[in-house]
C-alpha positions as CSV (number, residue, x, y, z in Angstrom):
1,M,127.7,182.5,18.0
2,K,129.3,179.1,18.4
3,V,129.4,177.7,21.9
4,I,130.5,174.5,23.6
5,L,128.0,173.2,26.1
6,L,129.4,172.5,29.5
7,E,126.2,170.7,30.7
8,N,123.3,168.8,29.2
9,I,120.6,171.3,28.2
10,R,117.2,170.1,27.2
11,G,116.3,171.1,23.7
12,L,119.8,172.3,22.9
13,G,122.3,169.4,23.3
14,K,124.5,167.3,25.5
15,K,127.7,168.1,27.3
16,N,130.7,168.9,25.0
17,D,128.4,169.4,22.0
18,I,129.2,172.4,19.8
19,R,126.1,174.4,18.9
20,E,125.3,177.6,17.0
21,V,123.1,179.8,19.1
22,S,122.0,183.4,18.9
23,D,124.4,186.0,20.3
24,G,121.9,187.2,22.9
25,Y,121.1,183.7,24.2
26,A,124.8,183.0,24.6
27,R,125.8,186.3,26.2
28,N,122.7,186.7,28.5
29,F,122.0,183.2,29.5
30,L,124.5,180.4,28.7
31,L,127.8,182.2,29.4
32,P,126.8,183.9,32.7
33,K,125.3,180.7,34.1
34,K,128.4,178.7,33.0
35,L,126.3,176.4,30.9
36,A,128.5,177.0,27.9
37,E,131.7,178.6,26.8
38,A,132.7,180.4,23.6
39,A,134.0,178.1,20.9
40,T,137.6,179.3,20.5
41,G,140.3,177.2,19.0
42,A,141.7,176.0,22.3
43,A,138.2,175.3,23.7
44,L,137.3,173.3,20.6
45,K,140.4,171.2,21.0
46,R,139.8,170.6,24.7
47,A,136.1,169.7,23.9
48,A,137.2,167.2,21.3
49,E,139.6,165.6,23.7
50,L,137.0,165.4,26.5
51,K,134.4,163.9,24.1
52,A,136.9,161.3,22.9
53,R,137.8,160.4,26.5
54,A,134.1,160.1,27.4
55,E,133.5,157.8,24.4
56,A,136.4,155.6,25.4
57,E,135.0,155.3,29.0
58,R,131.6,154.5,27.6
59,E,133.1,151.7,25.4
60,K,134.9,150.3,28.5
61,L,131.7,150.4,30.4
62,V,129.8,148.6,27.6
63,V,132.4,145.8,27.5
64,G,132.1,145.4,31.3
65,L,128.3,145.2,31.1
66,K,128.4,142.7,28.3
67,A,130.8,140.5,30.4
68,A,128.3,140.7,33.3
69,A,125.4,139.8,31.0
70,E,127.3,136.7,29.8
71,K,128.1,135.8,33.4
72,I,124.5,135.8,34.5
73,K,123.2,133.8,31.6
74,D,124.3,130.6,33.4
75,E,123.4,131.8,36.9
76,K,120.4,130.4,38.7
77,L,118.9,132.2,41.6
78,V,117.1,130.1,44.2
79,F,114.8,131.8,46.7
80,K,113.3,129.8,49.6
81,V,109.8,131.0,50.4
82,K,107.2,130.1,53.0
83,T,104.2,128.3,51.6
84,G,100.8,127.3,53.0
85,E,99.2,123.9,53.1
86,K,97.9,124.2,49.6
87,G,101.1,125.5,48.1
88,E,100.3,129.2,48.1
89,V,103.3,131.5,48.6
90,F,103.3,133.9,51.6
91,G,104.8,137.1,50.3
92,S,106.6,137.3,47.0
93,V,110.0,137.8,45.3
94,S,110.3,141.3,43.9
95,A,112.6,142.9,41.4
96,R,114.5,144.5,44.3
97,D,115.1,141.1,45.9
98,I,116.6,139.8,42.6
99,E,118.8,142.9,42.2
100,Q,120.0,142.6,45.8
101,E,120.9,138.9,45.3
102,L,122.8,139.7,42.1
103,A,124.6,142.6,43.9
104,G,125.6,140.1,46.6
105,R,127.1,137.9,43.9
106,G,129.2,140.9,42.5
107,I,126.9,141.9,39.7
108,A,125.8,145.5,40.4
109,R,124.2,148.1,38.2
110,C,121.4,146.0,36.8
111,E,117.7,146.2,36.9
112,A,115.3,143.2,37.0
113,E,112.3,143.7,34.8
114,L,109.3,142.1,36.3
115,K,105.7,143.0,35.4
116,K,104.6,141.8,38.9
117,P,106.4,140.1,41.8
118,L,106.9,136.3,41.6
119,K,104.3,134.5,43.7
120,T,104.3,130.9,42.4
121,L,106.7,128.0,43.1
122,G,108.9,126.8,40.3
123,E,111.0,128.3,37.6
124,H,110.7,131.8,36.2
125,D,112.5,133.6,33.4
126,V,113.5,137.2,34.4
127,E,115.0,139.7,32.1
128,I,117.8,141.8,33.5
129,N,118.6,145.2,32.0
130,F,122.1,146.5,32.4
131,G,121.5,149.7,30.4
132,E,123.2,150.7,27.2
133,N,120.8,148.2,25.4
134,I,122.3,145.2,27.1
135,K,119.9,142.7,28.4
136,A,120.1,139.1,29.6
137,K,117.8,136.3,30.7
138,L,118.1,134.8,34.2
139,K,116.4,131.8,35.7
140,V,114.9,132.3,39.1
141,F,113.6,129.4,41.1
142,L,111.1,129.7,44.0
143,E,111.3,126.7,46.3
144,N,109.4,125.7,49.4
145,Q,111.1,126.6,52.7
146,P,111.3,123.5,54.9
């Protein structure tokens, strides 16, 4: 039986996919739990429209993410940190700190990729992941707090 998935189902497919499943699986599990609907002519047409709309929204999102990635390539984040007499940093700058600073500058929905928090003064290159395989490099400076 052909069905249109109404939700993502692990091992079967994603929302709005059309799949061929056994009659029993469809009648006894997918249809009663509203995880799928029978693939009738009208339902197929509606699913195609929903899939096209979702793809258009995804493309719009990707364009916005690429613009944000271009915007931060020239950005420089400066963090003032307390240091000891020998120049050792008290505390650190974490990925969360960088993400919050970017959110404050209007660049949300990104993830700073750090192997470990920044604990040395100077310039650091940090990779920012926007999702959808869009990444950008950002320069982060740690300076001594007077």
